[in-house]
C-alpha positions as a Markdown table, in Angstrom:
| # | Residue | x | y | z |
|---|---|---|---|---|
| 1 | Met | 6.2 | -8.5 | -26.8 |
| 2 | Lys | 5.2 | -7.2 | -23.4 |
| 3 | His | 2.3 | -9.7 | -23.2 |
| 4 | Ile | 4.7 | -12.6 | -23.8 |
| 5 | Ala | 7.1 | -11.3 | -21.1 |
| 6 | Val | 4.3 | -11.0 | -18.6 |
| 7 | Gly | 2.9 | -14.4 | -19.5 |
| 8 | Leu | 6.4 | -16.0 | -19.1 |
| 9 | Gly | 6.8 | -14.2 | -15.8 |
| 10 | Leu | 3.5 | -15.5 | -14.5 |
| 11 | Tyr | 4.4 | -19.0 | -15.7 |
| 12 | Ala | 7.8 | -18.8 | -13.9 |
| 13 | Val | 6.1 | -17.8 | -10.7 |
| 14 | Trp | 3.6 | -20.6 | -11.1 |
| 15 | Leu | 6.3 | -23.2 | -11.6 |
| 16 | Thr | 8.3 | -21.8 | -8.6 |
| 17 | Val | 5.3 | -21.8 | -6.3 |
| 18 | Thr | 4.0 | -25.3 | -7.2 |
| 19 | Gly | 7.3 | -27.0 | -6.5 |
| 20 | Val | 8.1 | -30.2 | -8.4 |
| 21 | Pro | 5.6 | -30.0 | -11.3 |
| 22 | Asp | 3.8 | -32.9 | -12.9 |
| 23 | Ala | 2.3 | -32.8 | -16.4 |
| 24 | Phe | -1.1 | -31.5 | -15.1 |
| 25 | Thr | 0.5 | -28.7 | -13.1 |
| 26 | Val | 2.7 | -27.6 | -16.1 |
| 27 | Val | -0.3 | -27.5 | -18.4 |
| 28 | Leu | -2.6 | -25.8 | -15.9 |
| 29 | Gly | 0.1 | -23.2 | -15.2 |
| 30 | Ala | 0.4 | -22.5 | -18.9 |
| 31 | Leu | -3.3 | -22.2 | -19.3 |
| 32 | Leu | -3.7 | -19.9 | -16.3 |
| 33 | Ser | -0.8 | -17.7 | -17.5 |
| 34 | Val | -2.4 | -17.3 | -20.9 |
| 35 | Ala | -5.8 | -16.6 | -19.4 |
| 36 | Gly | -4.3 | -14.0 | -17.0 |
| 37 | Val | -2.6 | -12.2 | -19.8 |
| 38 | Val | -5.7 | -12.2 | -22.0 |
| 39 | Leu | -8.1 | -11.2 | -19.2 |
| 40 | Phe | -5.9 | -8.4 | -17.8 |
| 41 | Arg | -4.2 | -7.3 | -21.0 |
| 42 | Gly | -5.3 | -3.7 | -20.4 |
| 43 | Leu | -3.4 | -3.6 | -17.1 |
| 44 | Val | -0.2 | -4.7 | -18.9 |
| 45 | His | -0.4 | -1.5 | -21.0 |
| 46 | Gly | -0.9 | 0.6 | -17.8 |
| 47 | Glu | -4.7 | 1.2 | -18.2 |
| 48 | Ser | -6.8 | 1.6 | -15.1 |
| 49 | Trp | -10.1 | 0.1 | -14.2 |
| 50 | Ile | -11.0 | 2.9 | -11.7 |
| 51 | Gly | -13.0 | 5.9 | -12.8 |
| 52 | Thr | -15.3 | 6.9 | -15.6 |
| 53 | Pro | -14.7 | 5.6 | -19.1 |
| 54 | Asp | -13.2 | 8.9 | -20.1 |
| 55 | Gln | -10.8 | 8.8 | -17.2 |
| 56 | Ile | -9.9 | 5.2 | -17.9 |
| 57 | Arg | -9.0 | 6.0 | -21.6 |
| 58 | Ala | -7.0 | 9.1 | -20.7 |
| 59 | Gln | -3.3 | 8.6 | -21.1 |
| 60 | Pro | -1.2 | 9.4 | -18.0 |
| 61 | Glu | 1.1 | 12.4 | -18.3 |
| 62 | Pro | 4.7 | 11.4 | -19.0 |
| 63 | Val | 7.0 | 11.8 | -16.0 |
| 64 | Ser | 10.5 | 13.1 | -16.5 |
| 65 | Leu | 13.6 | 11.1 | -15.6 |
| 66 | Arg | 14.5 | 13.8 | -13.0 |
| 67 | Thr | 11.2 | 13.3 | -11.3 |
| 68 | Arg | 11.6 | 9.5 | -11.3 |
| 69 | Leu | 15.1 | 9.8 | -9.8 |
| 70 | Arg | 13.9 | 12.2 | -7.1 |
| 71 | Gln | 11.1 | 9.7 | -6.3 |
| 72 | Leu | 13.6 | 6.9 | -6.1 |
| 73 | Gly | 15.8 | 8.9 | -3.8 |
| 74 | Phe | 12.9 | 9.6 | -1.4 |
| 75 | Leu | 12.0 | 5.9 | -1.5 |
| 76 | Ile | 15.5 | 4.9 | -0.6 |
| 77 | Leu | 15.4 | 7.4 | 2.3 |
| 78 | Phe | 12.0 | 6.2 | 3.4 |
| 79 | Ile | 12.8 | 2.6 | 3.9 |
| 80 | Pro | 14.9 | 3.0 | 7.0 |
| 81 | Val | 12.6 | 5.7 | 8.3 |
| 82 | Phe | 9.6 | 3.3 | 8.0 |
| 83 | Ala | 11.6 | 0.4 | 9.5 |
| 84 | Trp | 12.3 | 2.6 | 12.5 |
| 85 | Lys | 8.6 | 3.6 | 12.8 |
| 86 | Val | 7.6 | 0.0 | 12.7 |
| 87 | Phe | 10.2 | -0.9 | 15.3 |
| 88 | Thr | 9.3 | 1.9 | 17.7 |
| 89 | Ser | 5.6 | 1.1 | 17.3 |
| 90 | Ala | 6.2 | -2.6 | 18.0 |
| 91 | Val | 8.2 | -1.7 | 21.2 |
| 92 | Asn | 5.3 | 0.7 | 22.3 |
| 93 | Leu | 2.8 | -2.0 | 21.7 |
| 94 | Ala | 4.8 | -4.6 | 23.6 |
| 95 | Val | 5.1 | -2.2 | 26.5 |
| 96 | Leu | 1.3 | -1.7 | 26.5 |
| 97 | Ser | 0.7 | -5.4 | 26.4 |
| 98 | Phe | 2.9 | -6.2 | 29.3 |
| 99 | Lys | 1.5 | -3.6 | 31.6 |
| 100 | Pro | -0.6 | -5.1 | 34.5 |
| 101 | Ser | -3.2 | -2.3 | 34.2 |
| 102 | Leu | -5.1 | -1.2 | 31.2 |
| 103 | Asp | -4.2 | 2.5 | 31.1 |
| 104 | Phe | -4.8 | 2.8 | 27.3 |
| 105 | Trp | -7.9 | 3.0 | 25.3 |
| 106 | Pro | -8.3 | 1.5 | 21.8 |
| 107 | Gly | -10.6 | 3.2 | 19.4 |
| 108 | Ile | -11.3 | 4.3 | 15.8 |
| 109 | Val | -9.8 | 7.6 | 14.6 |
| 110 | Lys | -10.7 | 9.5 | 11.5 |
| 111 | Val | -7.7 | 10.9 | 9.6 |
| 112 | Lys | -7.5 | 12.8 | 6.3 |
| 113 | Gly | -6.1 | 11.1 | 3.3 |
| 114 | Gly | -4.7 | 14.3 | 1.9 |
| 115 | Leu | -3.3 | 12.7 | -1.3 |
| 116 | Arg | -4.2 | 13.4 | -4.9 |
| 117 | Thr | -4.6 | 9.8 | -6.3 |
| 118 | Ile | -6.4 | 6.7 | -5.1 |
| 119 | Thr | -3.1 | 4.8 | -5.5 |
| 120 | Ala | -1.3 | 7.1 | -3.1 |
| 121 | Thr | -4.2 | 6.9 | -0.7 |
| 122 | Thr | -4.2 | 3.1 | -0.9 |
| 123 | Ile | -0.4 | 2.9 | -0.2 |
| 124 | Phe | -0.8 | 5.4 | 2.6 |
| 125 | Ala | -3.6 | 3.2 | 4.2 |
| 126 | Asn | -1.5 | 0.1 | 3.8 |
| 127 | Leu | 1.6 | 1.7 | 5.4 |
| 128 | Ile | -0.6 | 2.7 | 8.4 |
| 129 | Thr | -1.8 | -0.9 | 8.7 |
| 130 | Leu | 1.7 | -2.2 | 8.6 |
| 131 | Thr | 2.6 | -0.1 | 11.6 |
| 132 | Pro | 1.9 | -2.2 | 14.8 |
| 133 | Gly | -1.1 | -1.1 | 16.8 |
| 134 | Thr | -3.0 | 0.4 | 13.8 |
| 135 | Leu | -5.4 | -1.0 | 11.2 |
| 136 | Thr | -7.0 | 1.0 | 8.4 |
| 137 | Met | -10.6 | -0.1 | 8.3 |
| 138 | Asp | -12.4 | 2.0 | 5.8 |
| 139 | Tyr | -12.0 | 4.9 | 3.3 |
| 140 | Asp | -14.6 | 7.6 | 2.5 |
| 141 | Pro | -13.7 | 8.9 | -0.9 |
| 142 | Glu | -16.2 | 11.8 | -0.8 |
| 143 | Glu | -14.7 | 13.3 | 2.4 |
| 144 | Asp | -11.2 | 11.8 | 1.8 |
| 145 | Asp | -11.2 | 10.3 | 5.3 |
| 146 | Leu | -9.5 | 7.1 | 6.5 |
| 147 | Tyr | -10.9 | 5.3 | 9.5 |
| 148 | Val | -8.1 | 3.7 | 11.5 |
| 149 | His | -8.4 | 1.4 | 14.5 |
| 150 | Trp | -5.7 | 2.5 | 16.9 |
| 151 | Ile | -4.5 | 0.9 | 20.0 |
| 152 | Asp | -4.3 | 4.0 | 22.2 |
| 153 | Val | -6.5 | 7.0 | 21.7 |
| 154 | Thr | -5.8 | 8.6 | 25.0 |
| 155 | Asp | -4.9 | 12.3 | 25.1 |
| 156 | Tyr | -1.6 | 13.3 | 23.7 |
| 157 | Gly | -1.7 | 17.1 | 24.4 |
| 158 | Asp | -0.8 | 19.3 | 21.4 |
| 159 | Val | -0.2 | 16.4 | 19.0 |
| 160 | Thr | -3.3 | 15.7 | 16.9 |
| 161 | Phe | -4.6 | 12.1 | 16.5 |
| 162 | Asp | -3.8 | 12.4 | 12.7 |
| 163 | Asp | -0.1 | 13.2 | 13.4 |
| 164 | Arg | 0.1 | 10.5 | 16.1 |
| 165 | Val | -1.6 | 7.8 | 14.0 |
| 166 | Thr | -0.1 | 8.4 | 10.7 |
| 167 | Gly | 3.4 | 9.2 | 12.1 |
| 168 | Gly | 4.4 | 11.5 | 9.2 |
| 169 | Leu | 3.8 | 8.8 | 6.5 |
| 170 | Arg | 1.7 | 11.1 | 4.4 |
| 171 | Tyr | 4.7 | 13.3 | 3.8 |
| 172 | Trp | 6.8 | 10.4 | 2.4 |
| 173 | Val | 4.0 | 9.0 | 0.3 |
| 174 | Lys | 3.5 | 12.5 | -1.3 |
| 175 | Arg | 7.2 | 12.8 | -2.1 |
| 176 | Ile | 7.5 | 9.3 | -3.5 |
| 177 | Leu | 4.2 | 9.1 | -5.5 |
| 178 | Glu | 3.1 | 12.6 | -6.3 |
């Protein structure tokens, strides 16, 4: 039943994106939806493709309703916090771009991932990238380091580059996903 629902969802998205469909588009969308469900049927059941075969086959531990509600609460609180971080970063970037002299120094900063799962680390890296003036470029899984291009690596006194670049996002990702 889940496969049929996913297939119909994919087909609905296809029809929405393609606009006014003709016969070829309708048939092609149906074929691609069926192919997508068949090829990625393991993902529909929540299986992962990352890790060793034993890790892939391992069932995730069930999460309690209380934990899910707590995570949802943190997510709801995080949205305005992240919007504010994006806004302030955009204002800072605009101020830097309108200065007549270049008194900032762009560079690459190494920051710790510090999260337990690759999913949380990926979301953390993407949140950093969504913040204006930063771009997550690479991840070293052995050292758990992210390499972030940052617009201004000048000295900030007691504040570490990690705190300055990530802006406290790690805290929120931990609360929402772990």
